[in-house]
PDB file of N, CA, C and O in Angstrom:
ATOM      1  N   MET A   1     117.901  84.352 102.062  1.00  0.00           N
ATOM      2  CA  MET A   1     117.674  84.990 103.446  1.00  0.00           C
ATOM      3  C   MET A   1     118.317  85.058 104.424  1.00  0.00           C
ATOM      4  O   MET A   1     118.090  85.139 105.631  1.00  0.00           O
ATOM      5  N   LEU A   2     120.175  84.970 103.036  1.00  0.00           N
ATOM      6  CA  LEU A   2     121.606  85.522 103.748  1.00  0.00           C
ATOM      7  C   LEU A   2     121.550  86.896 103.880  1.00  0.00           C
ATOM      8  O   LEU A   2     121.874  87.516 104.893  1.00  0.00           O
ATOM      9  N   LEU A   3     120.929  87.599 102.337  1.00  0.00           N
ATOM     10  CA  LEU A   3     121.046  88.894 102.323  1.00  0.00           C
ATOM     11  C   LEU A   3     119.880  89.747 103.320  1.00  0.00           C
ATOM     12  O   LEU A   3     120.285  90.688 104.002  1.00  0.00           O
ATOM     13  N   GLN A   4     118.604  89.400 103.346  1.00  0.00           N
ATOM     14  CA  GLN A   4     117.919  89.856 104.685  1.00  0.00           C
ATOM     15  C   GLN A   4     118.659  89.614 105.970  1.00  0.00           C
ATOM     16  O   GLN A   4     118.518  90.361 106.939  1.00  0.00           O
ATOM     17  N   GLY A   5     119.431  88.589 105.973  1.00  0.00           N
ATOM     18  CA  GLY A   5     120.308  89.241 107.433  1.00  0.00           C
ATOM     19  C   GLY A   5     121.229  90.177 107.789  1.00  0.00           C
ATOM     20  O   GLY A   5     121.473  90.924 108.737  1.00  0.00           O
ATOM     21  N   ILE A   6     121.714  89.857 106.588  1.00  0.00           N
ATOM     22  CA  ILE A   6     122.795  90.965 106.107  1.00  0.00           C
ATOM     23  C   ILE A   6     122.354  92.811 106.554  1.00  0.00           C
ATOM     24  O   ILE A   6     122.765  93.678 107.325  1.00  0.00           O
ATOM     25  N   LEU A   7     121.136  92.621 105.362  1.00  0.00           N
ATOM     26  CA  LEU A   7     120.431  94.097 105.700  1.00  0.00           C
ATOM     27  C   LEU A   7     119.697  94.572 107.048  1.00  0.00           C
ATOM     28  O   LEU A   7     119.401  95.746 107.268  1.00  0.00           O
ATOM     29  N   ILE A   8     119.459  93.567 107.865  1.00  0.00           N
ATOM     30  CA  ILE A   8     118.770  93.301 109.136  1.00  0.00           C
ATOM     31  C   ILE A   8     119.750  93.981 109.981  1.00  0.00           C
ATOM     32  O   ILE A   8     119.588  94.854 110.834  1.00  0.00           O
ATOM     33  N   ALA A   9     121.006  93.279 109.478  1.00  0.00           N
ATOM     34  CA  ALA A   9     122.634  93.888 110.618  1.00  0.00           C
ATOM     35  C   ALA A   9     122.993  95.083 110.502  1.00  0.00           C
ATOM     36  O   ALA A   9     123.643  95.772 111.288  1.00  0.00           O
ATOM     37  N   LEU A  10     122.265  95.505 108.815  1.00  0.00           N
ATOM     38  CA  LEU A  10     122.544  97.109 108.808  1.00  0.00           C
ATOM     39  C   LEU A  10     121.762  98.079 109.665  1.00  0.00           C
ATOM     40  O   LEU A  10     122.143  98.955 110.441  1.00  0.00           O
ATOM     41  N   TRP A  11     120.543  97.664 109.298  1.00  0.00           N
ATOM     42  CA  TRP A  11     119.201  98.259 109.960  1.00  0.00           C
ATOM     43  C   TRP A  11     119.619  98.301 111.696  1.00  0.00           C
ATOM     44  O   TRP A  11     119.210  99.350 112.192  1.00  0.00           O
ATOM     45  N   TYR A  12     120.172  97.603 112.474  1.00  0.00           N
ATOM     46  CA  TYR A  12     120.569  97.160 113.350  1.00  0.00           C
ATOM     47  C   TYR A  12     121.811  97.977 114.187  1.00  0.00           C
ATOM     48  O   TYR A  12     121.750  98.583 115.257  1.00  0.00           O
ATOM     49  N   ASP A  13     122.950  97.750 113.278  1.00  0.00           N
ATOM     50  CA  ASP A  13     123.755  98.277 113.730  1.00  0.00           C
ATOM     51  C   ASP A  13     124.378  98.595 112.480  1.00  0.00           C
ATOM     52  O   ASP A  13     125.151  97.729 112.070  1.00  0.00           O
ATOM     53  N   TRP A  14     124.226  99.693 111.719  1.00  0.00           N
ATOM     54  CA  TRP A  14     125.297 100.091 110.014  1.00  0.00           C
ATOM     55  C   TRP A  14     126.580 100.179 109.965  1.00  0.00           C
ATOM     56  O   TRP A  14     127.381  99.830 109.098  1.00  0.00           O
ATOM     57  N   GLN A  15     126.774 100.925 111.471  1.00  0.00           N
ATOM     58  CA  GLN A  15     128.434 101.201 111.361  1.00  0.00           C
ATOM     59  C   GLN A  15     129.413  99.541 111.386  1.00  0.00           C
ATOM     60  O   GLN A  15     130.306  99.163 110.627  1.00  0.00           O
ATOM     61  N   MET A  16     128.718  98.787 112.696  1.00  0.00           N
ATOM     62  CA  MET A  16     129.580  97.738 112.878  1.00  0.00           C
ATOM     63  C   MET A  16     129.060  96.889 111.442  1.00  0.00           C
ATOM     64  O   MET A  16     130.078  96.655 110.791  1.00  0.00           O
ATOM     65  N   ALA A  17     127.948  96.400 110.794  1.00  0.00           N
ATOM     66  CA  ALA A  17     128.124  95.989 109.617  1.00  0.00           C
ATOM     67  C   ALA A  17     128.769  96.470 108.503  1.00  0.00           C
ATOM     68  O   ALA A  17     129.570  95.747 107.911  1.00  0.00           O
ATOM     69  N   LEU A  18     128.540  97.556 108.145  1.00  0.00           N
ATOM     70  CA  LEU A  18     129.577  98.121 107.552  1.00  0.00           C
ATOM     71  C   LEU A  18     131.003  97.731 107.351  1.00  0.00           C
ATOM     72  O   LEU A  18     131.579  97.394 106.317  1.00  0.00           O
ATOM     73  N   GLN A  19     131.452  97.855 108.595  1.00  0.00           N
ATOM     74  CA  GLN A  19     132.847  97.931 108.813  1.00  0.00           C
ATOM     75  C   GLN A  19     132.882  96.117 108.340  1.00  0.00           C
ATOM     76  O   GLN A  19     133.646  95.944 107.390  1.00  0.00           O
ATOM     77  N   HIS A  20     132.381  95.153 108.708  1.00  0.00           N
ATOM     78  CA  HIS A  20     132.876  94.102 108.367  1.00  0.00           C
ATOM     79  C   HIS A  20     132.850  93.988 106.889  1.00  0.00           C
ATOM     80  O   HIS A  20     133.805  93.384 106.401  1.00  0.00           O
ATOM     81  N   LEU A  21     132.040  94.399 106.160  1.00  0.00           N
ATOM     82  CA  LEU A  21     131.716  94.153 105.169  1.00  0.00           C
ATOM     83  C   LEU A  21     132.708  94.492 104.043  1.00  0.00           C
ATOM     84  O   LEU A  21     133.009  93.993 102.958  1.00  0.00           O
ATOM     85  N   GLU A  22     133.182  95.834 104.960  1.00  0.00           N
ATOM     86  CA  GLU A  22     134.250  96.442 104.207  1.00  0.00           C
ATOM     87  C   GLU A  22     135.589  95.787 104.404  1.00  0.00           C
ATOM     88  O   GLU A  22     136.289  95.844 103.393  1.00  0.00           O
ATOM     89  N   GLN A  23     136.134  95.178 105.439  1.00  0.00           N
ATOM     90  CA  GLN A  23     136.992  94.316 105.974  1.00  0.00           C
ATOM     91  C   GLN A  23     137.252  93.405 105.092  1.00  0.00           C
ATOM     92  O   GLN A  23     138.418  93.154 104.786  1.00  0.00           O
ATOM     93  N   ARG A  24     136.221  92.775 104.551  1.00  0.00           N
ATOM     94  CA  ARG A  24     135.893  91.658 104.080  1.00  0.00           C
ATOM     95  C   ARG A  24     135.765  91.511 101.793  1.00  0.00           C
ATOM     96  O   ARG A  24     135.656  90.645 100.925  1.00  0.00           O
ATOM     97  N   GLN A  25     135.898  93.172 101.938  1.00  0.00           N
ATOM     98  CA  GLN A  25     135.594  93.894 100.356  1.00  0.00           C
ATOM     99  C   GLN A  25     134.621  93.261  99.985  1.00  0.00           C
ATOM    100  O   GLN A  25     134.799  92.620  98.949  1.00  0.00           O
ATOM    101  N   ALA A  26     133.500  93.188 100.516  1.00  0.00           N
ATOM    102  CA  ALA A  26     132.321  92.985 100.096  1.00  0.00           C
ATOM    103  C   ALA A  26     130.816  93.619  99.921  1.00  0.00           C
ATOM    104  O   ALA A  26     129.720  93.313  99.451  1.00  0.00           O
ATOM    105  N   THR A  27     131.395  94.576 100.524  1.00  0.00           N
ATOM    106  CA  THR A  27     129.967  95.782 100.966  1.00  0.00           C
ATOM    107  C   THR A  27     129.666  96.146  99.005  1.00  0.00           C
ATOM    108  O   THR A  27     128.458  96.013  98.809  1.00  0.00           O
ATOM    109  N   ALA A  28     130.302  96.475  97.858  1.00  0.00           N
ATOM    110  CA  ALA A  28     129.787  96.301  96.368  1.00  0.00           C
ATOM    111  C   ALA A  28     129.113  95.217  95.997  1.00  0.00           C
ATOM    112  O   ALA A  28     128.005  95.212  95.461  1.00  0.00           O
ATOM    113  N   HIS A  29     129.900  94.111  96.331  1.00  0.00           N
ATOM    114  CA  HIS A  29     129.229  92.713  95.876  1.00  0.00           C
ATOM    115  C   HIS A  29     127.680  92.571  96.636  1.00  0.00           C
ATOM    116  O   HIS A  29     126.810  92.005  95.974  1.00  0.00           O
ATOM    117  N   ILE A  30     127.381  92.991  97.784  1.00  0.00           N
ATOM    118  CA  ILE A  30     126.062  92.919  99.019  1.00  0.00           C
ATOM    119  C   ILE A  30     125.529  93.965  98.271  1.00  0.00           C
ATOM    120  O   ILE A  30     124.408  93.555  97.970  1.00  0.00           O
ATOM    121  N   ILE A  31     125.686  95.186  97.747  1.00  0.00           N
ATOM    122  CA  ILE A  31     124.625  96.040  97.230  1.00  0.00           C
ATOM    123  C   ILE A  31     124.548  95.352  95.768  1.00  0.00           C
ATOM    124  O   ILE A  31     123.365  95.296  95.431  1.00  0.00           O
ATOM    125  N   GLN A  32     125.111  94.997  95.126  1.00  0.00           N
ATOM    126  CA  GLN A  32     124.713  94.302  93.633  1.00  0.00           C
ATOM    127  C   GLN A  32     123.608  93.639  93.597  1.00  0.00           C
ATOM    128  O   GLN A  32     122.556  93.906  93.016  1.00  0.00           O
ATOM    129  N   LYS A  33     124.125  92.056  94.769  1.00  0.00           N
ATOM    130  CA  LYS A  33     123.256  91.325  94.773  1.00  0.00           C
ATOM    131  C   LYS A  33     121.902  91.498  95.744  1.00  0.00           C
ATOM    132  O   LYS A  33     121.300  90.488  96.108  1.00  0.00           O
ATOM    133  N   THR A  34     121.584  92.458  96.029  1.00  0.00           N
ATOM    134  CA  THR A  34     120.562  92.689  96.818  1.00  0.00           C
ATOM    135  C   THR A  34     119.599  93.648  95.805  1.00  0.00           C
ATOM    136  O   THR A  34     118.373  93.568  95.727  1.00  0.00           O
ATOM    137  N   LEU A  35     120.364  94.463  95.142  1.00  0.00           N
ATOM    138  CA  LEU A  35     119.467  95.169  94.135  1.00  0.00           C
ATOM    139  C   LEU A  35     119.105  94.249  93.006  1.00  0.00           C
ATOM    140  O   LEU A  35     118.021  94.237  92.423  1.00  0.00           O
ATOM    141  N   GLU A  36     120.310  93.353  92.730  1.00  0.00           N
ATOM    142  CA  GLU A  36     119.306  92.116  91.730  1.00  0.00           C
ATOM    143  C   GLU A  36     118.429  91.484  92.044  1.00  0.00           C
ATOM    144  O   GLU A  36     117.584  91.063  91.254  1.00  0.00           O
ATOM    145  N   TYR A  37     118.435  91.228  93.567  1.00  0.00           N
ATOM    146  CA  TYR A  37     117.129  90.198  93.884  1.00  0.00           C
ATOM    147  C   TYR A  37     115.903  91.032  94.370  1.00  0.00           C
ATOM    148  O   TYR A  37     115.261  90.410  95.217  1.00  0.00           O
ATOM    149  N   VAL A  38     115.347  92.378  94.049  1.00  0.00           N
ATOM    150  CA  VAL A  38     114.496  92.890  94.811  1.00  0.00           C
ATOM    151  C   VAL A  38     113.711  92.401  93.414  1.00  0.00           C
ATOM    152  O   VAL A  38     112.895  91.545  93.753  1.00  0.00           O
ATOM    153  N   PRO A  39     113.673  92.561  92.397  1.00  0.00           N
ATOM    154  CA  PRO A  39     112.468  92.262  91.553  1.00  0.00           C
ATOM    155  C   PRO A  39     111.580  90.834  92.156  1.00  0.00           C
ATOM    156  O   PRO A  39     110.384  90.547  92.134  1.00  0.00           O
ATOM    157  N   ARG A  40     112.661  90.208  92.626  1.00  0.00           N
ATOM    158  CA  ARG A  40     112.064  88.456  93.043  1.00  0.00           C
ATOM    159  C   ARG A  40     111.783  88.746  94.453  1.00  0.00           C
ATOM    160  O   ARG A  40     111.657  87.776  95.201  1.00  0.00           O
ATOM    161  N   LEU A  41     111.669  89.898  94.921  1.00  0.00           N
ATOM    162  CA  LEU A  41     110.550  89.611  96.488  1.00  0.00           C
ATOM    163  C   LEU A  41     109.180  89.267  96.144  1.00  0.00           C
ATOM    164  O   LEU A  41     108.569  89.442  95.090  1.00  0.00           O
ATOM    165  N   THR A  42     108.750  88.638  97.460  1.00  0.00           N
ATOM    166  CA  THR A  42     107.481  88.229  96.715  1.00  0.00           C
ATOM    167  C   THR A  42     106.584  88.276  98.171  1.00  0.00           C
ATOM    168  O   THR A  42     105.354  88.225  98.172  1.00  0.00           O
ATOM    169  N   ASN A  43     107.422  88.381  99.424  1.00  0.00           N
ATOM    170  CA  ASN A  43     106.471  88.124 100.653  1.00  0.00           C
ATOM    171  C   ASN A  43     106.889  89.953 101.255  1.00  0.00           C
ATOM    172  O   ASN A  43     107.783  90.708 100.871  1.00  0.00           O
ATOM    173  N   ASP A  44     105.996  90.118 102.126  1.00  0.00           N
ATOM    174  CA  ASP A  44     105.804  91.731 102.742  1.00  0.00           C
ATOM    175  C   ASP A  44     107.071  91.423 103.585  1.00  0.00           C
ATOM    176  O   ASP A  44     108.013  92.090 103.157  1.00  0.00           O
ATOM    177  N   PHE A  45     107.407  90.656 104.618  1.00  0.00           N
ATOM    178  CA  PHE A  45     108.494  90.426 105.492  1.00  0.00           C
ATOM    179  C   PHE A  45     109.883  90.741 104.357  1.00  0.00           C
ATOM    180  O   PHE A  45     110.842  91.501 104.494  1.00  0.00           O
ATOM    181  N   GLU A  46     109.542  89.885 103.313  1.00  0.00           N
ATOM    182  CA  GLU A  46     111.308  90.465 102.756  1.00  0.00           C
ATOM    183  C   GLU A  46     111.232  91.818 102.142  1.00  0.00           C
ATOM    184  O   GLU A  46     112.266  92.474 102.015  1.00  0.00           O
ATOM    185  N   VAL A  47     110.218  92.228 101.800  1.00  0.00           N
ATOM    186  CA  VAL A  47     110.171  93.536 101.389  1.00  0.00           C
ATOM    187  C   VAL A  47     110.335  94.694 102.386  1.00  0.00           C
ATOM    188  O   VAL A  47     110.430  95.885 102.091  1.00  0.00           O
ATOM    189  N   LYS A  48     110.352  94.166 103.579  1.00  0.00           N
ATOM    190  CA  LYS A  48     110.232  95.190 105.015  1.00  0.00           C
ATOM    191  C   LYS A  48     111.603  94.912 104.849  1.00  0.00           C
ATOM    192  O   LYS A  48     112.234  95.692 104.135  1.00  0.00           O
ATOM    193  N   LYS A  49     112.190  93.968 105.357  1.00  0.00           N
ATOM    194  CA  LYS A  49     113.760  93.651 105.578  1.00  0.00           C
ATOM    195  C   LYS A  49     114.760  94.618 104.546  1.00  0.00           C
ATOM    196  O   LYS A  49     115.569  95.470 104.913  1.00  0.00           O
ATOM    197  N   PHE A  50     114.409  94.172 103.043  1.00  0.00           N
ATOM    198  CA  PHE A  50     115.187  94.964 102.263  1.00  0.00           C
ATOM    199  C   PHE A  50     115.050  96.344 102.263  1.00  0.00           C
ATOM    200  O   PHE A  50     115.939  97.115 101.902  1.00  0.00           O
ATOM    201  N   MET A  51     113.936  96.677 102.669  1.00  0.00           N
ATOM    202  CA  MET A  51     113.897  98.245 102.535  1.00  0.00           C
ATOM    203  C   MET A  51     114.461  99.042 103.771  1.00  0.00           C
ATOM    204  O   MET A  51     114.800 100.220 103.654  1.00  0.00           O
ATOM    205  N   LEU A  52     114.576  98.134 105.339  1.00  0.00           N
ATOM    206  CA  LEU A  52     114.739  98.577 106.174  1.00  0.00           C
ATOM    207  C   LEU A  52     116.670  98.505 106.105  1.00  0.00           C
ATOM    208  O   LEU A  52     117.505  98.984 106.872  1.00  0.00           O
ATOM    209  N   GLY A  53     116.771  97.965 105.261  1.00  0.00           N
ATOM    210  CA  GLY A  53     118.426  97.547 105.356  1.00  0.00           C
ATOM    211  C   GLY A  53     119.169  98.497 104.381  1.00  0.00           C
ATOM    212  O   GLY A  53     120.367  98.749 104.515  1.00  0.00           O
ATOM    213  N   LEU A  54     118.270  99.097 103.232  1.00  0.00           N
ATOM    214  CA  LEU A  54     118.879  99.687 102.046  1.00  0.00           C
ATOM    215  C   LEU A  54     118.231 101.135 102.737  1.00  0.00           C
ATOM    216  O   LEU A  54     118.948 101.962 102.174  1.00  0.00           O
ATOM    217  N   THR A  55     117.599 101.675 103.337  1.00  0.00           N
ATOM    218  CA  THR A  55     117.242 102.679 104.033  1.00  0.00           C
ATOM    219  C   THR A  55     118.134 103.371 105.306  1.00  0.00           C
ATOM    220  O   THR A  55     118.139 104.547 105.670  1.00  0.00           O
ATOM    221  N   ALA A  56     118.742 102.433 105.744  1.00  0.00           N
ATOM    222  CA  ALA A  56     119.978 102.596 106.929  1.00  0.00           C
ATOM    223  C   ALA A  56     121.354 102.723 106.034  1.00  0.00           C
ATOM    224  O   ALA A  56     122.407 103.109 106.542  1.00  0.00           O
ATOM    225  N   LEU A  57     121.252 102.410 104.847  1.00  0.00           N
ATOM    226  CA  LEU A  57     122.379 102.752 103.772  1.00  0.00           C
ATOM    227  C   LEU A  57     122.635 104.365 103.695  1.00  0.00           C
ATOM    228  O   LEU A  57     123.633 105.049 103.919  1.00  0.00           O
ATOM    229  N   LEU A  58     121.002 104.747 103.188  1.00  0.00           N
ATOM    230  CA  LEU A  58     120.844 105.847 102.628  1.00  0.00           C
ATOM    231  C   LEU A  58     120.955 107.251 103.847  1.00  0.00           C
ATOM    232  O   LEU A  58     121.495 108.339 103.644  1.00  0.00           O
ATOM    233  N   ILE A  59     120.342 106.841 104.956  1.00  0.00           N
ATOM    234  CA  ILE A  59     119.682 107.570 106.100  1.00  0.00           C
ATOM    235  C   ILE A  59     120.703 106.556 107.230  1.00  0.00           C
ATOM    236  O   ILE A  59     120.356 105.397 107.003  1.00  0.00           O
ATOM    237  N   PRO A  60     121.382 106.556 107.912  1.00  0.00           N
ATOM    238  CA  PRO A  60     121.573 105.614 109.582  1.00  0.00           C
ATOM    239  C   PRO A  60     120.172 106.056 110.381  1.00  0.00           C
ATOM    240  O   PRO A  60     119.466 107.059 110.475  1.00  0.00           O
ATOM    241  N   PRO A  61     120.208 104.578 110.939  1.00  0.00           N
ATOM    242  CA  PRO A  61     118.764 105.193 111.747  1.00  0.00           C
ATOM    243  C   PRO A  61     119.090 106.032 113.010  1.00  0.00           C
ATOM    244  O   PRO A  61     118.328 106.838 113.543  1.00  0.00           O
ATOM    245  N   ASP A  62     120.611 105.642 113.487  1.00  0.00           N
ATOM    246  CA  ASP A  62     120.560 106.787 114.504  1.00  0.00           C
ATOM    247  C   ASP A  62     120.605 108.337 114.086  1.00  0.00           C
ATOM    248  O   ASP A  62     121.013 109.114 114.949  1.00  0.00           O
ATOM    249  N   GLN A  63     120.252 108.818 112.934  1.00  0.00           N
ATOM    250  CA  GLN A  63     120.773 110.057 112.543  1.00  0.00           C
ATOM    251  C   GLN A  63     118.966 110.160 111.971  1.00  0.00           C
ATOM    252  O   GLN A  63     118.669 111.290 111.584  1.00  0.00           O
ATOM    253  N   ALA A  64     118.050 109.320 111.916  1.00  0.00           N
ATOM    254  CA  ALA A  64     116.423 109.313 111.224  1.00  0.00           C
ATOM    255  C   ALA A  64     115.859 110.592 112.281  1.00  0.00           C
ATOM    256  O   ALA A  64     114.698 110.993 112.199  1.00  0.00           O
TER     257      ALA A  64
END
């Protein structure tokens, strides 16, 4: 659930979320844990949250 929250934060305000992750030197750790957890996703709503958050890292929502 915590990863889902972080990924949704990336979707809603990717700049602020990344800024906070970087300040805590946690960006690489969060991305690693996210990619490790992807194969265990079972519910549609989990997949949606993960995809929105990961997509926000590649193409920020305000630039899409």
